[in-house]
C-alpha positions as CSV (number, residue, x, y, z in Angstrom):
1,M,87.2,-31.3,168.7
2,P,90.6,-32.1,170.3
3,D,93.9,-30.9,169.1
4,K,95.5,-33.8,167.4
5,A,98.6,-33.3,169.1
6,S,96.9,-33.7,172.4
7,I,95.7,-37.2,171.7
8,P,98.0,-39.6,173.6
9,A,99.9,-41.9,171.4
10,P,98.4,-45.5,171.5
11,I,100.3,-48.5,173.1
12,L,101.5,-51.3,170.8
13,C,101.0,-54.6,172.9
14,L,101.8,-57.9,171.8
15,D,101.3,-61.3,173.3
16,I,103.7,-63.6,171.2
17,G,103.0,-67.2,171.7
18,S,103.9,-70.6,169.8
19,G,100.6,-70.5,167.8
20,T,99.5,-66.9,167.8
21,Q,100.5,-63.2,168.2
22,D,97.6,-61.6,170.0
23,V,97.7,-58.0,169.3
24,L,96.1,-54.7,171.0
25,L,96.6,-51.0,170.0
26,Y,95.5,-49.7,173.1
27,F,94.2,-45.9,173.3
28,P,94.4,-44.8,176.9
29,D,91.7,-42.2,176.3
30,R,89.5,-44.8,174.9
31,E,87.1,-47.7,176.1
32,V,89.1,-50.8,175.2
33,E,86.1,-52.2,173.1
34,N,87.1,-49.4,170.9
35,C,90.8,-50.2,170.5
36,P,91.8,-52.2,167.6
37,K,92.7,-55.9,168.0
38,L,94.2,-58.8,166.2
39,V,94.9,-62.4,166.3
40,L,97.8,-63.4,164.0
41,P,99.6,-66.5,163.1
42,A,102.8,-66.5,165.5
43,P,106.1,-65.4,164.1
44,S,107.9,-68.9,164.4
45,R,104.9,-70.4,162.8
46,V,105.4,-68.0,159.7
47,L,108.8,-68.8,159.8
48,A,108.3,-72.8,160.1
49,E,106.2,-72.6,156.9
50,R,108.8,-70.5,154.9
51,V,111.5,-73.5,156.0
52,R,109.0,-75.9,154.7
53,E,108.8,-74.1,151.4
54,L,112.4,-74.2,151.0
55,T,112.7,-77.9,151.9
56,A,110.4,-78.7,149.4
57,S,112.1,-76.7,146.7
58,G,115.6,-78.3,147.8
59,R,117.0,-75.0,148.7
60,A,119.9,-74.1,150.9
61,L,119.0,-72.2,154.3
62,H,120.3,-69.3,156.2
63,L,118.9,-68.0,159.3
64,Y,119.7,-64.2,160.7
65,G,118.5,-61.8,162.9
66,H,117.6,-62.4,166.6
67,N,116.9,-64.9,169.3
68,M,113.2,-65.4,168.8
69,G,110.8,-68.3,169.9
70,G,112.0,-71.7,168.7
71,G,108.8,-72.9,167.3
72,F,110.3,-73.3,163.9
73,G,112.9,-75.8,165.1
74,G,111.1,-78.5,164.0
75,A,110.9,-77.5,160.4
76,V,114.5,-76.7,160.5
77,R,115.6,-80.1,161.8
78,A,113.5,-81.8,158.8
79,H,115.1,-79.5,156.7
80,L,118.9,-80.9,157.8
81,A,117.4,-84.3,157.9
82,A,116.5,-84.1,154.1
83,K,120.4,-83.4,153.8
84,L,119.8,-79.6,152.8
85,P,122.3,-77.2,154.3
86,V,121.5,-74.9,157.2
87,S,123.7,-72.1,158.2
88,C,122.7,-69.1,160.6
89,T,124.2,-66.5,162.4
90,E,125.4,-66.7,166.1
91,S,122.1,-64.7,167.5
92,A,119.6,-66.4,165.3
93,A,121.1,-69.9,166.3
94,Y,120.1,-69.4,169.8
95,S,116.5,-69.9,168.8
96,L,117.2,-73.3,168.1
97,A,119.5,-74.0,171.3
98,D,121.7,-72.7,173.8
99,D,124.9,-75.0,173.0
100,L,126.2,-73.6,170.0
101,D,128.6,-76.4,170.0
102,A,126.1,-79.2,169.9
103,L,124.0,-77.3,166.8
104,R,127.9,-77.4,164.8
105,A,127.9,-81.2,165.7
106,Q,124.5,-81.7,164.3
107,G,125.4,-80.1,161.1
108,Y,124.4,-76.8,161.3
109,V,126.9,-74.0,159.9
110,I,127.2,-70.9,162.4
111,T,128.4,-68.2,160.1
112,P,127.7,-64.1,160.1
113,E,127.3,-64.3,156.4
114,C,125.0,-65.9,154.0
115,P,126.4,-68.6,151.8
116,E,126.2,-68.6,148.0
117,G,122.8,-69.8,146.9
118,A,121.3,-70.0,150.2
119,V,118.0,-68.3,150.8
120,A,118.2,-66.0,153.9
121,L,115.4,-65.7,156.3
122,F,114.7,-63.1,158.9
123,C,114.4,-64.6,162.8
124,A,112.6,-62.0,165.0
125,D,109.8,-62.2,167.6
126,Y,109.3,-58.2,166.7
127,D,109.8,-56.9,163.3
128,P,109.6,-53.2,163.5
129,D,109.4,-52.6,159.5
130,F,106.2,-55.1,159.7
131,W,104.6,-53.3,162.2
132,R,105.5,-49.8,160.9
133,A,103.9,-51.2,157.4
134,A,101.0,-53.2,158.8
135,L,99.7,-50.4,160.9
136,A,100.2,-47.8,157.9
137,T,98.4,-49.8,155.9
138,L,95.0,-50.6,158.3
139,G,95.1,-46.8,158.5
140,L,96.2,-46.9,162.2
141,P,98.6,-44.5,164.3
142,Q,102.4,-45.7,165.2
143,P,102.7,-46.4,168.9
144,G,104.2,-44.2,171.4
145,M,105.4,-47.4,172.9
146,V,105.7,-51.0,172.2
147,T,105.4,-53.6,175.1
148,A,105.5,-57.3,174.4
149,C,105.7,-61.0,176.2
150,V,107.1,-63.9,175.0
151,Q,108.1,-67.4,176.8
152,D,111.6,-67.7,177.8
153,H,113.3,-70.5,179.4
154,G,116.0,-68.5,179.9
155,F,120.1,-69.4,179.1
156,H,121.2,-71.5,182.3
157,P,124.4,-73.1,181.2
158,G,125.1,-76.3,183.2
159,Q,121.6,-76.8,184.5
160,S,118.3,-77.6,183.2
161,N,116.3,-74.8,181.6
162,R,113.1,-75.9,183.0
163,R,114.7,-76.1,186.6
164,G,116.2,-72.3,185.6
165,R,113.2,-71.1,184.4
166,F,111.2,-71.8,187.8
167,V,113.6,-69.2,189.2
168,L,111.7,-66.5,188.0
169,W,108.5,-67.8,190.1
170,E,110.7,-68.5,192.9
171,R,112.0,-64.7,193.1
172,L,108.2,-63.5,192.7
173,L,107.2,-65.2,195.7
174,N,110.5,-65.3,197.9
175,E,112.0,-61.8,196.9
176,A,108.9,-59.7,195.5
177,Q,106.3,-60.5,198.2
178,G,104.2,-62.2,195.1
179,R,103.5,-58.4,193.7
180,P,102.6,-59.2,189.9
181,E,103.8,-55.8,188.7
182,T,107.5,-56.9,189.2
183,L,107.0,-59.3,186.5
184,L,106.9,-56.5,183.9
185,F,110.4,-55.8,183.4
186,D,112.3,-52.5,182.4
187,V,115.5,-54.1,183.2
188,V,115.4,-57.8,182.0
189,P,117.3,-60.3,184.4
190,P,120.3,-61.4,182.5
191,E,119.3,-65.2,181.8
192,F,116.6,-64.5,180.2
193,T,118.2,-63.6,176.6
194,R,115.1,-64.2,174.3
195,L,113.2,-61.2,176.4
196,A,116.6,-59.1,176.3
197,D,116.4,-59.5,172.1
198,L,112.9,-58.6,172.3
199,Q,113.2,-55.5,174.2
200,R,115.9,-54.1,172.0
201,S,113.8,-54.9,168.9
202,I,110.8,-52.9,170.3
203,G,112.8,-50.2,171.0
204,G,113.5,-50.7,174.9
205,G,109.8,-50.6,176.1
206,P,108.8,-53.0,179.0
207,V,108.4,-56.6,178.4
208,A,107.0,-59.6,180.1
209,D,107.0,-63.7,180.0
210,T,103.7,-65.0,178.9
211,G,102.8,-66.6,182.0
212,A,103.2,-63.6,183.8
213,A,101.3,-61.8,181.3
214,A,98.5,-64.2,181.8
215,V,97.8,-63.3,185.4
216,L,97.9,-59.5,184.8
217,G,95.5,-59.9,182.2
218,G,93.1,-61.8,184.9
219,L,93.6,-59.0,186.9
220,F,93.2,-56.5,184.2
221,E,89.2,-57.5,184.6
222,P,87.5,-55.6,187.2
223,A,85.1,-58.3,188.6
224,I,88.3,-60.6,188.8
225,R,90.2,-58.1,190.8
226,D,86.8,-57.7,193.1
227,Q,86.6,-61.3,193.5
228,A,90.1,-61.7,194.3
229,E,89.9,-59.0,197.1
230,T,87.3,-61.2,198.9
231,R,88.7,-64.8,198.5
232,G,91.4,-66.8,196.7
233,L,91.3,-67.5,193.2
234,T,93.2,-70.1,191.0
235,L,94.0,-68.2,187.7
236,V,95.0,-71.0,185.4
237,N,96.4,-70.2,181.6
238,I,96.5,-73.4,179.4
239,G,98.3,-72.3,176.5
240,N,99.5,-74.1,173.4
241,S,103.1,-75.0,175.1
242,H,102.7,-74.4,178.6
243,T,99.9,-74.6,181.4
244,V,100.7,-72.1,184.2
245,A,98.6,-71.7,187.4
246,F,98.6,-68.7,190.0
247,L,97.1,-68.5,193.4
248,V,96.0,-64.9,193.5
249,F,94.4,-63.2,196.3
250,Q,94.4,-59.4,197.3
251,G,96.5,-58.3,194.7
252,R,99.4,-60.6,195.4
253,I,100.3,-64.5,194.2
254,W,100.7,-67.1,196.6
255,G,102.0,-69.9,194.4
256,V,102.6,-71.0,191.0
257,Y,102.3,-74.2,188.8
258,E,103.8,-74.6,185.6
259,H,103.8,-77.8,183.3
260,H,104.0,-78.4,179.6
261,T,100.2,-78.8,178.2
262,G,101.4,-81.4,175.8
263,L,102.0,-83.9,178.8
264,L,98.9,-83.2,180.4
265,D,95.1,-84.8,180.1
266,R,92.2,-83.4,181.6
267,D,92.0,-85.7,184.8
268,R,95.7,-85.4,185.5
269,L,95.8,-81.2,185.2
270,W,92.4,-81.2,187.4
271,S,94.0,-83.4,190.0
272,Q,97.3,-81.6,190.3
273,L,95.5,-78.2,190.5
274,K,93.6,-79.5,193.6
275,R,96.5,-81.0,195.3
276,F,98.7,-77.7,194.5
277,R,95.9,-75.5,196.2
278,M,96.2,-77.8,199.1
279,G,99.7,-77.8,199.3
280,E,100.1,-81.7,198.7
281,L,102.0,-81.0,195.3
282,A,105.6,-81.3,195.1
283,F,108.1,-79.4,193.1
284,E,109.8,-82.6,192.3
285,E,106.8,-84.6,191.1
286,I,106.0,-82.0,188.3
287,F,109.7,-81.3,187.4
288,D,110.3,-85.3,187.1
289,D,107.2,-85.4,185.2
290,R,109.1,-83.2,182.6
291,G,107.4,-80.1,183.8
292,H,108.8,-76.9,185.4
293,G,107.4,-77.1,189.0
294,A,105.0,-76.2,192.0
295,M,105.8,-73.7,194.5
296,R,103.3,-72.0,197.1
297,L,103.6,-69.8,200.3
298,E,102.0,-70.5,203.5
299,L,98.4,-69.6,202.3
300,P,96.3,-66.9,204.2
301,L,93.2,-68.5,205.8
302,E,91.2,-65.5,204.7
303,A,91.5,-66.7,201.1
304,Q,89.4,-69.8,201.8
305,G,91.5,-72.3,199.9
306,F,91.8,-70.7,196.6
307,A,88.7,-72.8,195.2
308,P,87.4,-70.9,192.7
309,T,89.1,-71.5,189.6
310,L,89.4,-69.6,186.5
311,V,90.5,-70.7,183.2
312,L,92.4,-68.6,180.3
313,G,94.3,-69.7,177.1
314,P,93.6,-71.4,173.6
315,R,93.4,-74.7,175.4
316,R,91.2,-73.9,177.9
317,D,88.7,-77.0,176.9
318,L,90.9,-79.0,178.4
319,L,89.1,-78.4,181.9
320,R,85.6,-77.8,180.4
321,G,83.2,-79.9,182.5
322,Y,85.1,-79.5,185.5
323,D,83.9,-76.9,188.1
324,V,85.6,-73.9,186.6
325,Q,84.9,-70.4,185.3
326,F,86.0,-69.1,181.5
327,P,86.3,-65.4,181.9
328,A,87.4,-63.1,179.0
329,P,89.1,-60.1,180.4
330,G,88.5,-56.9,178.3
331,G,85.8,-59.0,176.4
332,D,88.4,-61.2,174.5
333,M,90.1,-64.2,176.2
334,M,92.8,-64.4,173.3
335,L,93.7,-60.9,174.6
336,T,94.4,-61.8,177.8
337,G,98.2,-61.6,177.6
338,A,97.9,-58.2,175.9
339,F,95.4,-56.7,178.5
340,G,98.0,-58.2,181.0
341,L,100.5,-55.8,179.4
342,V,98.3,-52.9,180.2
343,E,97.5,-54.0,183.6
344,G,101.2,-54.0,184.4
345,L,101.7,-50.7,183.3
346,R,98.7,-49.7,185.3
347,L,100.2,-51.4,188.7
348,R,103.4,-49.6,187.8
349,G,101.5,-46.3,187.9
350,R,102.1,-45.4,184.3
351,L,98.4,-45.7,183.3
352,A,95.2,-45.0,184.9
353,K,93.2,-47.8,186.3
354,V,91.2,-49.6,183.8
355,S,87.2,-49.6,185.2
């Protein structure tokens, strides 16, 4: 029996989306099948339900805490439309919009103090008190590190957030030679304010965008890594909010496509993916269609066209019936992003290779 002190502390890996937060407590000395896993409602979804309860009871609302996912924004707007007061601290207000003056013009009161009679709700993608209590209740050890991913459009004053976000992928292709490990940030680019708040909340651990975690999650699976060594793959993650596709070959990313899932139907997505691989899909077509864009490098002939298409994500049924594969990295497709965080740590040399 090994000494308890010699057992490595686990890593808490969180993929925080708009519908769910997918959780892996990763023990480096265990098979991944024996690591605890959870799929829980996203924090923004839980917060939206609390806001609706206050709306139904006619109570004033005050938001405080951090810049988090804005999936609860519709519930807050409905609260305001019901002629009920909404106030928020400046940091929490950034969950709703980057332009605080515009929020004030809509009727939001931005104040550091909770007004008398209002019910205060905490905004955070990661609440350390919640996770401390949850792990203790489940009889699980506290993590030695927390790593997490969220989707962050970034703060881009004077320009489109959709355009600004795509700069993340342009830097990956043009400056980082498509190396996926560069998408796991120890130092967050200054425009990604939500990721920066998340990193502070988790205690300084590495963070990533959910799209980046998805491609890393595909590479977590040895069979996918091996397949991508001999020919190029198109790896697609169809999330609840965003659809992101990557051209992957020999450990590098050669192209990125990103659109909003709600604006796509099956035939349209499949057609765009085919033209993306062939170099016939322009950035402007996707951007003008209210998506983010598409970009690819000159593709190597050895990649053979990137035709094999692997589809992940909670909305993956959008491509069911086409010539695609539905892999389950680590044995659980819903944990792809969490496994991707582990793979990012491995590629950065901080963990042993998963085989």
